[in-house]
C-alpha positions as CSV (number, residue, x, y, z in Angstrom):
1,N,16.5,34.3,-38.1
2,S,15.8,37.4,-35.8
3,A,16.5,39.9,-38.6
4,W,13.7,38.4,-40.6
5,A,11.4,39.0,-37.7
6,D,12.6,42.5,-37.3
7,N,11.4,43.7,-40.6
8,Y,7.9,44.7,-39.4
9,A,6.7,44.1,-35.8
10,L,4.1,45.7,-33.3
11,N,5.8,47.6,-30.4
12,F,4.0,47.4,-27.1
13,D,4.9,50.0,-24.7
14,R,4.3,48.7,-21.1
15,T,4.6,51.9,-18.9
16,T,3.5,51.4,-15.3
17,T,2.2,54.0,-13.1
18,S,2.1,52.2,-9.8
19,N,3.3,49.0,-7.9
20,S,0.0,47.5,-8.9
21,G,1.1,47.5,-12.5
22,Q,-1.5,49.7,-13.9
23,D,-0.5,50.6,-17.5
24,A,-0.5,54.3,-18.5
25,N,-0.8,53.3,-22.2
26,N,-2.9,50.2,-22.5
27,N,-2.1,49.1,-26.0
28,Y,-3.0,45.6,-27.3
29,V,-4.5,44.0,-30.4
30,N,-8.3,42.8,-30.0
31,I,-9.0,40.0,-32.1
32,S,-12.7,39.7,-33.5
33,P,-14.1,37.3,-34.2
34,V,-12.4,35.0,-31.6
35,V,-10.3,31.9,-32.9
36,P,-12.0,29.1,-31.1
37,L,-9.9,27.2,-28.5
38,T,-9.6,23.7,-29.2
39,S,-8.4,20.7,-27.5
40,N,-5.5,20.4,-29.8
41,M,-3.6,23.5,-30.9
42,T,-0.3,25.3,-31.3
43,V,0.5,29.0,-30.9
44,E,3.7,30.5,-31.7
45,A,5.5,34.0,-32.2
46,W,8.6,36.0,-32.5
47,I,9.0,38.3,-29.5
48,K,11.5,40.9,-28.3
49,P,10.7,41.7,-24.7
50,S,12.1,45.2,-23.6
51,S,12.4,43.7,-20.1
52,V,12.1,40.3,-18.3
53,A,10.9,41.5,-14.9
54,P,9.2,39.1,-12.5
55,N,5.7,39.8,-13.5
56,N,3.9,38.1,-16.2
57,Q,3.5,39.4,-19.7
58,D,1.0,38.1,-22.0
59,I,1.8,37.3,-25.9
60,V,-1.5,35.6,-26.7
61,A,-4.5,35.1,-24.7
62,W,-8.2,34.3,-24.6
63,G,-10.8,35.3,-22.1
64,N,-14.2,36.6,-21.9
65,N,-16.1,40.0,-22.6
66,T,-18.9,39.4,-20.2
67,P,-18.8,40.3,-16.7
68,S,-19.0,36.8,-15.2
69,G,-18.1,33.2,-16.1
70,A,-14.4,33.7,-16.3
71,V,-12.4,32.3,-19.0
72,D,-8.7,32.9,-18.4
73,V,-6.3,31.2,-21.0
74,Q,-3.0,32.8,-21.2
75,F,-1.9,30.5,-23.9
76,L,1.6,32.0,-24.6
77,R,3.2,34.3,-22.1
78,L,6.3,35.2,-20.3
79,S,6.4,34.6,-16.5
80,G,9.5,36.5,-15.7
81,D,12.1,35.3,-18.0
82,K,10.5,32.1,-18.7
83,V,7.9,31.0,-21.5
84,N,4.7,29.8,-19.8
85,I,1.1,28.7,-20.5
86,Y,-1.7,29.2,-18.0
87,W,-5.0,27.4,-18.7
88,K,-7.6,27.8,-15.9
89,N,-5.9,27.3,-13.0
90,S,-2.7,25.4,-13.9
91,S,0.4,26.0,-15.8
92,V,3.6,24.8,-17.4
93,T,6.8,26.8,-17.6
94,S,9.9,26.6,-19.8
95,T,13.5,25.7,-18.6
96,T,15.1,28.1,-20.9
97,S,15.4,31.8,-19.9
98,I,14.5,34.6,-22.5
99,N,16.8,37.5,-22.8
100,A,15.5,41.1,-22.8
101,G,16.2,43.1,-26.1
102,E,16.8,40.0,-28.1
103,W,14.5,38.4,-30.8
104,T,13.4,35.0,-29.6
105,H,10.8,32.5,-31.2
106,V,8.4,30.9,-28.8
107,A,5.9,28.3,-29.3
108,I,3.5,26.0,-27.2
109,S,1.6,23.1,-28.4
110,K,-1.3,21.5,-26.5
111,S,-2.7,18.0,-26.9
112,S,-5.7,17.8,-24.5
113,N,-3.6,18.3,-21.1
114,N,-0.1,17.6,-22.6
115,I,1.9,20.6,-23.2
116,G,5.1,21.2,-25.1
117,I,7.2,24.6,-25.0
118,Y,9.8,25.4,-27.8
119,V,12.4,28.0,-27.8
120,N,14.0,29.0,-31.0
121,G,12.6,26.0,-32.8
122,A,13.8,23.4,-30.2
123,L,11.7,21.5,-27.7
124,D,12.4,22.9,-24.2
125,K,10.0,21.5,-21.8
126,T,7.1,19.0,-21.7
127,G,4.5,18.9,-18.9
128,S,0.7,18.5,-18.0
129,L,-2.2,20.8,-17.4
130,T,-4.5,19.9,-14.5
131,D,-7.5,20.5,-16.6
132,G,-7.1,21.2,-20.3
133,A,-10.8,21.0,-21.2
134,V,-11.9,23.3,-24.0
135,L,-13.5,26.7,-22.8
136,N,-15.8,28.8,-24.7
137,A,-13.8,32.1,-25.1
138,S,-15.5,35.3,-26.1
139,A,-12.3,37.5,-26.2
140,M,-9.0,37.1,-27.8
141,T,-6.0,39.5,-27.4
142,I,-2.3,39.9,-28.4
143,G,-0.3,41.5,-25.8
144,I,-2.8,41.7,-22.9
145,T,-5.5,39.5,-21.4
146,N,-9.3,40.4,-21.0
147,V,-11.0,38.5,-18.4
148,N,-14.7,39.3,-17.4
149,N,-14.5,42.3,-19.8
150,D,-11.6,43.5,-17.6
151,V,-8.5,44.1,-19.8
152,R,-5.7,43.4,-17.3
153,D,-3.3,46.2,-17.8
154,Y,-0.8,44.7,-15.4
155,L,-0.4,41.6,-17.7
156,Q,0.5,43.8,-20.8
157,F,3.5,42.7,-22.8
158,G,6.3,45.2,-23.3
159,G,8.5,45.0,-26.3
160,E,7.8,43.7,-29.8
161,I,5.7,40.9,-31.1
162,D,5.9,39.7,-34.7
163,E,4.6,36.6,-36.7
164,V,1.8,35.2,-34.6
165,R,0.3,31.9,-35.7
166,V,-2.5,29.9,-34.5
167,W,-3.0,26.1,-35.5
168,N,-5.8,23.8,-34.6
169,D,-3.3,20.9,-34.4
170,V,-0.5,19.8,-32.3
171,R,2.6,21.1,-34.4
172,S,5.4,18.4,-34.3
173,A,8.9,19.3,-33.2
174,N,10.1,18.9,-36.8
175,E,7.3,21.1,-38.2
176,I,8.2,23.9,-35.5
177,S,11.9,23.5,-36.1
178,A,11.5,23.5,-39.9
179,N,9.3,26.7,-40.1
180,Y,10.0,28.9,-37.1
181,N,12.6,31.1,-39.0
182,K,10.6,31.6,-42.1
183,G,7.2,32.6,-43.3
184,V,4.5,30.0,-44.1
185,S,1.9,29.6,-46.7
186,S,-1.7,31.0,-45.6
187,S,-3.1,27.9,-46.9
188,E,-0.8,25.5,-44.7
189,P,-3.1,22.7,-43.2
190,G,-4.0,23.3,-39.7
191,L,-3.2,27.0,-39.7
192,V,-6.3,28.9,-38.6
193,A,-5.0,32.5,-38.0
194,Y,-1.6,34.2,-39.0
195,Y,-0.6,37.8,-38.1
196,Q,2.4,39.3,-39.9
197,F,1.9,42.9,-38.8
198,N,3.0,44.1,-42.1
199,E,0.2,46.8,-42.5
200,G,2.9,49.6,-42.3
201,S,0.7,52.2,-40.5
202,N,-3.1,51.7,-39.5
203,S,-5.3,50.4,-36.7
204,N,-5.6,47.0,-38.2
205,A,-3.8,43.6,-37.8
206,A,-5.1,41.4,-40.7
207,D,-5.3,37.7,-40.4
208,S,-3.9,36.4,-43.6
209,V,-5.7,33.0,-43.4
210,A,-9.3,33.9,-42.7
211,S,-11.3,36.6,-41.1
212,Y,-10.0,36.5,-37.5
213,D,-8.7,40.1,-37.8
214,G,-7.4,42.4,-35.1
215,T,-7.9,46.0,-34.1
216,L,-5.1,47.9,-32.6
217,I,-6.0,49.5,-29.5
218,G,-3.9,52.5,-28.3
219,M,-1.2,52.0,-30.9
220,D,-0.7,51.6,-34.7
221,S,1.1,49.2,-37.0
222,G,4.2,51.2,-38.0
223,G,7.0,48.8,-38.7
224,T,10.1,48.7,-36.8
């Protein structure tokens, strides 16, 4: 339930200074080492966007920290008020709209090119990517995207994010429905990274599964 997600969360302050979307605060979580992208995977999170403006807002993304050879995987993001995945040059978008100021659970599963989008534990949309081939990412971020060593401020998420989970398998509709509104064990099969953001107040976002830990940039992990 949404109250459970609201116990601790990271608050991302998206403040723009121009029509280009340049962010004045530039706050996000940098994950290092990077969780590898795989052909089959699922990413989920609780989000509470402060607005659902027409622009895109990244929740969990992969990219590259070198100046060339672009990797652009915005695996879980808002596109306006819809949930969306952008992989290379194709995307799939939800049918259901997300409301600003409300906690919502969002999840996306990927099986090769086949995509499933879930909202509050229910399957909302299925679709296909043009090319879902595995990419070798060297950057992973929560709340923003880093492509060609360019942290793209205009894609920063605004609002709160909690309970980010990354799986190296395709979670079934039953699995997502049964677990979206409660915590899961860090030893759950297929779970490769889990960010609960319960640190309280410091610059870290610990991965409770392995060592894919995050560093908070421009913010701290004070609970809300």
